[in-house]
Structures are given as structure tokens and as C-alpha cells.
C-alpha positions as CSV (number, residue, x, y, z in Angstrom):
1,M,0.0,0.0,0.0
2,V,1.4,3.4,-1.0
3,K,1.4,5.9,1.8
4,R,-0.2,9.2,0.8
5,Q,2.2,12.1,1.1
6,K,1.0,14.9,3.4
7,F,0.3,18.1,1.6
8,E,2.3,21.0,3.0
9,I,3.5,24.4,1.7
10,T,6.8,25.7,2.9
11,L,8.4,29.1,2.3
12,K,12.2,29.2,2.9
13,N,14.0,32.5,2.9
14,N,17.2,31.8,1.0
15,R,18.8,35.0,2.3
16,T,18.2,34.4,6.0
17,G,17.7,30.7,6.0
18,R,14.4,30.9,7.9
19,S,11.6,28.5,7.0
20,L,7.9,29.1,7.3
21,L,5.4,26.3,7.2
22,I,2.1,27.7,6.0
23,P,-0.2,26.9,9.0
24,V,-3.5,26.6,7.0
25,L,-3.8,25.2,3.5
26,P,-5.6,27.3,0.8
27,T,-9.1,28.1,2.0
28,D,-10.7,27.2,-1.4
29,G,-8.5,24.1,-1.7
30,Q,-6.7,25.5,-4.7
31,L,-3.1,26.2,-5.3
32,S,-2.6,27.9,-8.7
33,Y,0.8,27.2,-10.3
34,M,1.2,29.0,-13.6
35,P,4.2,27.9,-15.7
36,G,5.6,30.8,-17.8
37,K,4.5,30.9,-21.4
38,T,7.1,30.2,-24.1
39,Q,8.3,33.5,-25.7
40,A,9.0,33.6,-29.4
41,E,10.7,36.0,-31.7
42,S,9.0,36.5,-35.1
43,I,11.1,36.9,-38.2
44,N,10.2,37.1,-41.9
45,I,11.9,34.6,-44.3
46,V,11.8,35.1,-48.0
47,N,9.5,32.7,-49.8
48,L,8.3,31.3,-46.4
49,G,6.8,34.3,-44.5
50,K,6.5,34.9,-40.8
51,V,8.2,32.3,-38.6
52,D,8.3,32.2,-34.7
53,I,11.5,31.1,-33.1
54,P,11.4,30.2,-29.4
55,S,13.6,32.6,-27.4
56,G,12.9,31.8,-23.8
57,H,9.9,31.7,-21.5
58,D,8.0,34.0,-19.1
59,L,8.4,33.7,-15.3
60,D,6.5,31.0,-13.5
61,G,4.0,32.1,-10.9
62,V,2.0,30.8,-7.9
63,E,-1.1,32.1,-6.2
64,F,-3.2,31.0,-3.3
65,S,-5.4,32.3,-0.5
66,A,-5.5,31.2,3.2
67,F,-5.4,32.6,6.7
68,F,-3.1,32.8,9.7
69,P,-5.1,31.3,12.6
70,A,-5.2,32.9,16.1
71,R,-5.5,29.5,17.7
72,Y,-4.7,26.0,16.9
73,D,-7.3,23.7,15.4
74,A,-6.4,20.1,14.5
75,G,-9.1,20.2,11.9
76,Y,-7.3,22.6,9.5
77,C,-3.9,23.5,11.0
78,T,-0.9,21.8,9.5
79,T,1.3,22.5,12.6
80,S,0.7,23.0,16.3
81,K,3.6,25.3,16.6
82,L,1.9,28.5,15.6
83,L,3.1,32.1,15.5
84,K,0.8,34.9,16.3
85,P,-1.2,36.0,13.1
86,L,0.5,39.4,13.1
87,E,3.9,37.8,13.4
88,Y,3.2,35.8,10.2
89,D,1.9,39.0,8.6
90,K,5.0,41.1,9.5
91,L,7.3,38.3,8.3
92,I,5.7,38.0,4.9
93,Q,5.6,41.8,4.5
94,D,9.3,42.1,5.4
95,W,10.2,39.4,2.9
96,K,8.1,41.1,0.2
97,K,9.6,44.5,0.9
98,R,13.2,43.3,0.7
99,R,12.4,41.1,-2.4
100,D,14.1,38.2,-0.7
101,P,14.6,35.0,-2.7
102,I,12.1,32.5,-1.4
103,Q,12.2,28.7,-2.0
104,F,8.6,27.7,-2.6
105,I,8.4,24.0,-1.6
106,V,5.3,21.7,-2.1
107,P,6.7,18.1,-1.8
108,A,3.3,16.4,-2.7
109,A,3.2,18.4,-6.0
110,K,6.9,18.0,-6.6
111,I,7.3,21.8,-6.6
112,N,10.6,23.3,-5.4
113,R,11.2,26.6,-7.1
114,R,13.1,29.8,-6.3
115,M,10.7,32.7,-6.2
116,Y,10.0,36.1,-4.6
117,I,6.8,37.5,-3.2
118,S,5.2,39.7,-5.8
119,D,1.9,40.5,-4.1
120,Y,0.6,40.1,-0.5
121,R,-2.9,41.3,0.4
122,P,-3.9,40.8,4.1
123,R,-7.4,41.3,5.4
124,Y,-8.0,41.9,9.1
125,G,-11.1,41.4,11.3
126,I,-12.6,38.6,9.2
127,G,-13.6,35.2,10.6
128,A,-12.5,34.2,14.1
129,E,-11.1,37.0,16.3
130,G,-7.5,37.7,15.5
131,D,-7.3,35.6,12.3
132,V,-5.5,37.3,9.4
133,Y,-6.8,36.3,5.9
134,Y,-4.5,36.9,2.9
135,A,-3.9,36.4,-0.8
136,L,-0.3,35.6,-1.7
137,S,1.4,35.6,-5.1
138,L,4.9,34.6,-5.9
139,V,6.9,34.9,-9.1
140,E,10.0,33.0,-10.3
141,Y,13.3,34.5,-9.1
142,R,16.0,34.8,-11.7
143,D,19.5,36.0,-11.0
144,I,21.2,38.3,-13.5
145,K,24.9,37.4,-13.4
146,P,27.2,40.1,-14.8
147,V,29.5,38.9,-17.5
148,K,33.1,39.9,-17.1
149,V,34.7,41.2,-20.2
150,K,38.4,41.4,-20.5
151,I,39.6,44.4,-22.4
152,D,42.9,44.2,-24.1
153,T,44.4,47.6,-23.5
154,K,47.3,46.9,-25.9
155,T,44.8,46.3,-28.7
156,L,42.9,49.5,-27.8
157,K,46.0,51.5,-27.8
158,K,46.9,50.2,-31.3
159,K,43.4,50.8,-32.6
160,G,42.9,54.1,-30.9
161,S,46.3,55.6,-31.6
162,R,46.2,58.6,-33.9
163,S,49.8,58.7,-34.9
164,R,50.5,61.0,-37.8
165,P,51.0,59.1,-41.1
166,K,54.6,58.9,-42.2
167,L,55.4,61.5,-44.8
168,P,56.8,60.1,-48.0
169,K,60.5,60.4,-48.3
170,K,61.8,63.1,-50.5
171,P,63.4,61.7,-53.6
172,N,67.2,62.1,-53.8
173,P,68.2,65.2,-55.7
174,E,69.5,64.8,-59.2
175,Y,72.9,66.2,-60.2
176,Y,74.6,67.1,-63.5
177,V,78.3,67.3,-64.0
178,V,79.4,70.1,-66.3
179,K,81.1,68.9,-69.5
180,K,83.3,70.8,-71.9
181,G,81.2,73.1,-74.1
182,D,78.3,73.4,-71.7
183,W,76.6,76.6,-70.6
184,L,73.6,77.1,-68.3
185,I,71.0,77.8,-70.9
186,K,72.0,74.7,-72.8
187,I,71.9,72.5,-69.7
188,A,68.5,74.0,-68.7
189,K,67.0,73.2,-72.1
190,R,68.3,69.7,-72.0
191,H,66.6,69.0,-68.7
192,G,63.4,70.9,-69.3
193,I,64.1,73.8,-67.0
194,K,62.1,76.8,-68.1
195,D,63.7,79.5,-66.0
196,W,67.4,78.7,-66.0
197,R,68.4,81.6,-63.8
198,R,65.9,81.0,-61.0
199,D,65.8,77.2,-61.1
200,L,69.4,76.4,-62.1
201,Y,71.8,79.2,-61.5
202,L,70.7,80.7,-58.2
203,P,70.3,77.3,-56.3
204,N,73.9,76.4,-57.4
205,K,75.4,79.8,-56.8
206,K,77.9,80.1,-53.9
207,P,77.7,79.4,-51.0
208,K,75.1,76.8,-51.9
209,G,76.8,75.6,-55.0
210,P,80.0,75.8,-57.1
211,L,79.0,78.7,-59.4
212,G,80.5,82.2,-59.1
213,P,78.9,85.6,-59.6
214,N,79.1,85.3,-63.4
215,P,76.6,82.8,-64.7
216,D,78.4,82.6,-68.0
217,L,81.5,81.2,-66.3
218,I,81.1,77.5,-65.7
219,Y,83.8,74.8,-65.8
220,P,83.9,71.1,-66.6
221,G,83.6,68.9,-63.5
222,Q,81.3,71.2,-61.6
223,K,78.4,69.4,-60.0
224,L,75.1,71.2,-60.4
225,K,71.9,70.3,-58.5
226,L,68.9,70.0,-60.8
227,P,65.4,71.0,-59.7
């Protein structure tokens, strides 16, 4: 004979380690567990049309209504070790306010999920004197873990450097060695120099070059710099 498992609801605060056994099961006998819907991303594919691609799921949720009893009654209490109703009330409100991660455990339904209290609505002065009726909602708790990104500073320096581009090297100057029978105008015409005085004589005049004050006097072996 299979022993029937006792139906219990436990809330365990993962931050403080404190566990709370719900003292009275849902008053309407219902515990609503709502698995999150599958999310999908729609894309359009040529010659196929709109296609939905699964991209995750919504958060799971739990809802139920019950009450915190002012006195023990074996007919509906799950434990004889009761807190005062307002102590239960304050504890739940504190957990909700801090958004503490709560382990929601229902062994008979094989539920053991990490959640947080999203909504808590107490009602006072209803039923037996001192009882606190409430509606409680919990939502799946997901951690967002930061991803460490290693930045290569050497690469950034290389990419981000704004060094000036290297200037092209100046071509080596050309020279002409004066031969017997040469004169400046003749040399200028031979090398396509339009203004022989400005572009050939003056750059080669002393002290820059070998030529003297008279441009008509040039001698074989003199080395003239061409423009």
C-alpha cells in the first residue's frame, strides 16, 4: 500500500535561512501554479513568410489564499507550533519589501522553485477573532549574473592611436656634372628647366653651390643640382 504524502506548503528564505510552514492550506482548496509561457521572436523569411522562433519563457507564478489562525485547530492547522497571526503577517511583508529570494516547496506536488513574493494582500477582522486572511502571489526569481569582459588595453592603444601618417621620403636630388662646351642655358633646355636663372643658376650659386657671380663662367667637372 502506497502511503499518501502529506500536503504541505513551505516558504524558505534563501537569504536568512528561515523556513515558514504555511499553517493553514488554501481556503478554497486551490493552489494555482502557472508555468511561464514560451516566448517567441518573429522573423520574416523570403518565400516562407513569418516564422516564430522560441527565445525563452515567461516567469512561473504561484497564487493561493489562506489565513493565519489565532488559535490551533487540528481540523485545519498543518502544525501546532503557531506564530501569532500578526507575526506571520509582518514576516511576509518584510520578505516582500526586501524582495528576498524564497524557496517555494510543495513536496506532494513535486514543486521546489526559487521565487519572490510579488503580491501580498492581508485582510484583518474577518472570521475568528485575531485571524488574518490573505492572498499571496509569488513569481519565479531569476539571478542576473554580470559577464566579465576582459579588455585588451594593448589592442585598444593600437586601434585608438592617432599617430601621424609617415610622410613620403623626399626623392634624392639629381645632379649634373658640367662637361666641356656646356653653358647654363644649354643645360636648362636639356633637362626641361624653363627659368634657367631662377631654377638652375641661383640654387647652385655660392655658397650653396660651385657657381660664381658670373653665370656665363662654368667649368667642366662642376656638379650642379637639378630642380
